[in-house]
N, C-alpha and C positions, 0 to 999 in steps of 0.2 A: 562623817558627811550628814548634813540636815536632811531630812525629807522634805520636801517642797512641793506645797500644792499648786503655787502660780495662779491663784485665782485671778480671775480678769476683773477689771476695775468694775465693770456693769454688774457683776456679781454682788456688790456691797449695796447696802443701804445707804445713802448719802445724804448729806444735809450741808451746813455752812461750815462743818469743823473740817480742818484740813485733813487729806489723805494721801499716803505716801503712794507714788504711782507703783504700776504692777512690776516693772524692771527693776526697780530701785528695793522693793520689797524681796523680791528673788535674789538679788545679790546680797543683800543685809542679811537674810536668814542663811545664804550660803556661808557667808563669810563667819557668821557666828558659831557655825559647826554645832548645831543643837542637836542633843541626843534625845531619844526618845523618854527618859526618865528626868529629864532636866527641869529645874525651877528657873524660870525666866521673868525677868521684870521689864515691862514695857512702860518707861516714862514719858508721859506726854502722848497718851494713846491716839488721841485725835478721834478719828472715825473707827479706828480698831482694825485698820489694814495689816499692821505688823504685827498686832495682837492675835488675829485670826490665823496668820501664816505659821506665827510662833506656836500657838495651839496646836495646829496640825503637826508640826515638827516634834513637839513634846507631848506626843499622844498619852502617854503613860505618866507625864509628868504635871506640872501647874505652870500658869502663866498668870502673873499680876498685872494688870492694866490700872495704871495711876494716871488720872486726868483730873483737872481742876474745874474745867468749865461744863455746867449742868447741860447745856445743848448735846456737847461731844459725848458726855456720858451717857447720855439716852441713846445715842447712836452705836455707842459700844454695846450697849445691852441689847439692842435690837440686832446688830450683827452675831453677836454672842448667841442669841435665840436662832437666828436665821442659819448660822453655821453649825449648829448643834455643838457648840465649844463648851461642853460642860466642864472642862478645866480651865477655864477663865475664872479668875477672881477679880471682879471691880472693887478698886479703892479710890473713891473720891476724895479729892484734895490736891493741894500742891506738894510736889516735892522740894525739899528733902522731907518736911515735915510728915506727909503722909506715908513715906516709907516706913515710919515706926509701926505700921499695921502689919508689916512682915515680919514674921517671929521665926523664921527658919533661914538658915544659909542659902545663897542663890548660886547658880550655875552660870547664867548668862543675863546681861543687862543690855537693853535698847534704850538709848536717849533720842528722843525725837525733838526735843526742846528743852532749853535750861531754864527758862523764866527767870533769868538774870543770876541763878544760882549755880552755876556751872562747877566751881571749884567745890561745893558743899555735896553736889551730887557725885562727884567723883571720889570724894573722901567715904561717902557712905559706900560707894561701890567697893571700893579697896577694902574696907571693914567688914562688908557683908557677903562678899564673892568667894565661893571656895576656891583654894589653890587650882590652877588649872582652868579656871573660868575665863570668860571673856567679855569685854565690854565693846560696845559699837556705839557711834555717837553720828547721827545723819544732821548736817546744815545745810542752809541755802545761802548764807551768807559768809564771805571770806572772812570778816572780822572774827565771826564765832567760831569759824574752821581754825583759824590762826591761834586763837585763844585755847580752843578745846586741845589741839595738838601739843601746845606747851603745857598745858595742865596734865595731859595724858601721859607726857613723858616723865613727869614728875611722880606719878602715882603707878604707872603701868610698865610692862616691859613689851618690846616687839611692836611697837607703835607704829601704824602704818596710816596714811592718808591718802586717798585716792579721790579724783573728781570724774564724776560720771557726767557724760552728756547723752541724752536720750532724744532719737528724732524718730518720729513715727510718720509712716506714710499716709498721705492723705489725698483722695482723689480729687483732680482739678480738670475740668474740661477733657475727660478720657484719659489723662495722664496721672501720674503721681508726683506730688509735692512733698518732699519732706519738712514736716514741722516740728521745730525744737521745743523740748521741754527745758524748763530751768535746770542750769547743772547742779548736782548734789555733790558735796564734799561728805565723804564716809571716812570716819577715822575709827580704828580697831586698836585694841590694846589686850593685853595677856595679862592675868593675876597669877602670881607666883606664891 
């Protein structure tokens, strides 16, 4: 079972890069089952929310944060410094090409965005993830979730798709109104 930090969203240095919300980060890390010595790859790191959670869970391991956008890379670096995540290695560039920088087998992979290269990413995961490893992909659109589910069933075992809807209480006139966040599709698969 993964060790989970559950950092609040406000704990992160934020910018215009997307950030996975706290509840989705907690669920993603839990479903991954990160061990303390694991090597984890976060593809499409954005602000680094999942990267920092993975770094906490893999306290004796390593986390590669792969990101193509310069503004997001700067945020990942700031959050790496902020959370003292010395086990994070930042890789600038677009996946799957940037993944060539990783010279060791990995245990867990997080895909936060495919950049139109979904099948190539899953092929890389299949070829570079140790047996017993796990891949998780998070999507906001139905089309990407459907495509990912189809592809993951080709490359991985025990593929599961869940859709998560989170609502947060917000004060309004002394009462509490639930404000819904966008639903997220989370697809997991095992590497044999």
